[in-house]
N, C-alpha and C positions, 0 to 999 in steps of 0.2 A: 495385595496391590500396594504399590509404593506410596509413601507420603512425602510431601515436600515442605521444607521450612524456608521461607524467603526472608531475608534481612536486607533492608535498605538503610544505608548509613551516611551521615555527613560527619566525617571525622574532624575533630578540632584539637586533639592532642595525640600526635602520632606515637610519642613515647608510652603514654598510658594505653593506647590501642595495642601496642606491641605486647604489653603485659597481659591485656585481655586475651589477645590471640594465643599467647602461650598457654594460659589457663584453659582457654577454649579447646585447644588440642588435647590437653591432659584429660578433659572431660569426655572426649571422644574415644579414648583408649579402650580398645576391645569392642567398640560398637560397630555394627554394620552400617556404613553410610558411604555416600559419594558426594563430592562437591561437583555439581553439574555446571554452575556458573560461578566464577569468582572475581570479585573486586570491580575493576574499572568499567565504566559505562560510557557510551557516546550517545547523548540525546539526539533523537531524530526530529521530535516535535515536542513542544511544551517544555516546562521546567520540572525536572525530576525532583523528588523529595530528598535526594541525597546524591553523593558522588560515587558511592560504591554499592554494589549489589552482590549478595552471596545467596545461592540456592543450593540447599543440601537435600539430598535424596536419601530416604530411609526405606527399608524394606516394607514397613507397615506402620500404622498409626501408633501401636504400642511402643515400638522401638523409638519413634520420633519423640513421643511424650516422655518415655523413660529417660532419654538423654536430656531433654529440656528441664525436666523436674529433678534431675540428679543433683546430689549435694555438690558435686564438682562443678557443674554448670551454674548452679545457683550462686556459687562463690564467684564465678566470672561475671555475672550480670552487673553488679555494682561497678566493676572495672569498665565494662562497656558503656554504662551510663556516664561515667566520668570522662570517657574518651570521645564519645560521639553521640549525636542525636540519632536515634534508631527507631525503626519500625520492624517488628517481628510478626510474621504471619505464618500460620500453618495451613496447608491445604490437605485436608483429610480425604482419603479415598473411601470407597464404599465398603471396606472390610471391617468397619467399626473400630 
């Protein structure tokens, strides 16, 4: 069953975020994934914790965590931290 990684971001340096985004795509090369929701949001109620949301769908938990823990994505994480305040959440499915 699919696993989802949710990222909520408040970007504060768009140039640095572009660098992160480029490295993020490099880290996904050859991975099975799909972006189900990308970027802008329109709040309907309350104050969201960020201005951008990305939801990535992976075929299973192992693939999601293999990507997140990959050397290529670990290299991107400090870039993301420098560019935006973020929350990353993984929704595991029941396939362990």
